[in-house]
Phi, psi and omega in degrees: 000137181290146172294153187285152175232121178250134185225155173226162184247134169230106180103116182235027191283345173243138185294355175295344182300326179297316179292327175296311182294311185294329181292323181286321182292325180300335180264003178097007178286149183260124180267116190255340183177161182214157179214161174202168183283170183288345184278346181291125181302145183298327177294330179287322178297321182293315180298322179294314177301323177291329180292329181228068187298339181268001184254118184285147170271123182227178178283145182307321184297324176302321179288322180289332186272350182282107186292345178279344180276122183262341187219134172250134182246136183214136165228052179288182173300139190316316184284355180261344192295320180297317182291327175294315181299312183299316178300319179298311182292324178294335178273006175085023181241156173280161182238133177232109189240146172293155175284150353282145184295333174199178187237359175218160179295327178295324174296317182296316178302318176298326175294312177306314178294324177293319176301316178292328183280326187257339186077009184269163181267138170239110189236130179260134179272096173272083188298334182289350172251305195287337182239035184231112183298327181295332174296313179306315184287322178301319181300312183298316181294328182285322173301328180285351175086019188293330179245010182075209180279135177289130180241338183203148169236151173232110181249133179240127183227071173288143178225150168275129186269350168044065189298326184291341181265352191268140174282163187302325184296337184298328186267356188258117187308314181294340185265322180264343171098349183099154189291332179282326174298315193275262190290339178283348180306321180302324184287320175296319176301311180298317177300315179294321182295311189280329178272349185067025181284137176248347171230138182202161181216157175271120181279308177205158181204151185217142169229163178196168169237102190250351185217006183230063185294339177283354180236074189297340178268005182258149178241120187247005180213139180205145176212156188207142169247130187238155176226127178227173182281005173237000180157184181246161176206155178228139177223148169228132177230154183196165174245044192242014178303129182286154180297331181292342178287126188280022170211174186292337184183140179272067182291130184224151172223119172258126178246118183260130178242175181290342181231011177170185180224154176231131174239129175262125165252091199287322188245343181194142169257093195300122184059024181233233186286148179285167180082193185228182180059053176268138179232126180245130187236127169238124179218194190293341180268338183149207185238134176226152172242135178238144164260118191272352180303127188100358183286338174096165176229091190289345186306306190297322177294318177292324181297313179305311181298321181299320183291320178289318189262354179064037176262182178221066185262315181296316182198125179283160177297321180298321177296312182301316181293315183290320179299320183287319177303312179303315180300315183291321174298320177293321177300312184295319179298315180293323179288330178295333184265002180272000000 
């Protein structure tokens, strides 16, 4: 039987919090309490409370002071996540934060210093990899050698911006961090993961506002070219998903190997097969389509073990730092060229 793991939540401003919580609960972790900022809408708090009716809402300090809590989970407003994580680690707890883990390079440096000083973990939930079963299957196919050595990734991350549903902070550059810091964080994570790169740099980056002139502080388009010691990568992200698409975004990842390619159509096979988590493989033998539903999501089980045993199987600290650093560097490079 596993040793117990108790966690608490500080910050529920992004709906990613539900997947983070449910993934931990699914592995047997105990959700003991939650808190959020005064900026969180009352309706959002009510819905969250109804989702977890047996878990009390308490003050953040009470959660940080509770010695039985081993992990603080946060999907707070983007510019609040670094402060919450640092407070958690200083209180002797590990931190599990939604992407982006922070919004400035100075915040990232403060997090590094805190990790080094406390020995606690700072792990970022890159849900477009960690909570997608087609990624699990792609990992298996790559381990089997089906496409040879991975040499490049091309990631597409379109999103629907749903303006009527967004809080004021969503439109404010200093609060959400910019498009490459925010939603492109997933792409930096996947590039490092699939290419196996442990060192990487931003070759070029671009951002723009192409469809929201009434929101001059908002960025709805971004792209980046990456070079790593395990391969190269290109990513494009945007807030331009049309209302006619029956999901929030047609997220895709193409993985180029020396002997074949894998394409993930994560959330929809547009005008094609029903459902999600489609994997297409082309190798020396031919072309195959796989439905990855049921492939599993191994991250949370490994993460639970990492917390208890102080290992780094689910995600290394170096990976969380590098993926976040690349996002922040790309954002800075793109903005310096405007």
